[in-house]
C-alpha positions in Angstrom: 0.0 -0.3 0.1 1.4 3.4 -0.7 1.3 6.5 1.6 -0.5 9.7 0.3 0.4 12.9 1.0 -2.0 13.7 3.8 -1.4 10.2 5.5 0.1 10.4 8.8 -1.2 13.9 10.1 -2.3 14.1 13.5 -6.0 14.8 13.8 -6.6 14.2 10.1 -8.7 11.2 9.8 -10.4 9.7 6.8 -13.5 11.9 7.1 -11.5 15.3 7.5 -9.2 14.1 4.9 -12.0 13.5 2.4 -13.8 16.7 3.3 -10.6 18.8 2.9 -9.8 17.2 -0.5 -13.4 17.9 -1.6 -13.6 21.4 -0.4 -10.5 22.6 -1.7 -10.6 20.5 -5.1 -8.0 17.9 -4.9 -4.8 16.9 -3.0 -2.8 19.3 -5.2 -5.2 22.2 -3.9 -4.7 21.1 -0.5 -0.8 21.0 -1.2 -1.0 24.6 -2.7 -3.1 26.0 0.0 -1.6 28.8 2.3 -1.8 28.3 6.1 -4.5 31.2 6.1 -6.5 29.2 3.6 -6.4 26.0 5.8 -7.0 28.0 9.1 -10.0 29.7 7.4 -12.0 26.5 7.2 -14.1 26.7 10.2 -14.7 23.1 10.7 -11.1 22.2 10.7 -9.5 22.8 14.1 -6.4 25.2 13.9 -4.2 22.5 15.3 -4.9 20.1 12.4 -4.7 23.0 9.8 -1.4 23.8 11.2 -0.3 20.3 11.2 -1.6 19.8 7.6 0.4 22.9 6.5 3.6 22.0 8.3 3.5 18.2 7.2 3.0 19.2 3.5 5.7 21.8 3.6 8.3 19.4 5.5 7.6 17.0 2.5 8.3 19.5 0.0 11.5 20.6 1.4 12.8 17.1 2.0 12.1 16.2 -1.8 14.0 19.3 -2.8 17.3 18.1 -1.4 
């Protein structure tokens, strides 16, 4: 089984993951979202929004090396 870009984020279970992808328009849109975009989602707790943002940006940084 392969791991997705949104796997392993604390507080982001299957239901929140599906809603996030659906509302933003896909995984790439989630990856492109700013921290303010994520924090602006009233249903997504701020701690989870920050965790998503940090997780995705840490992944980008590790691929660039």
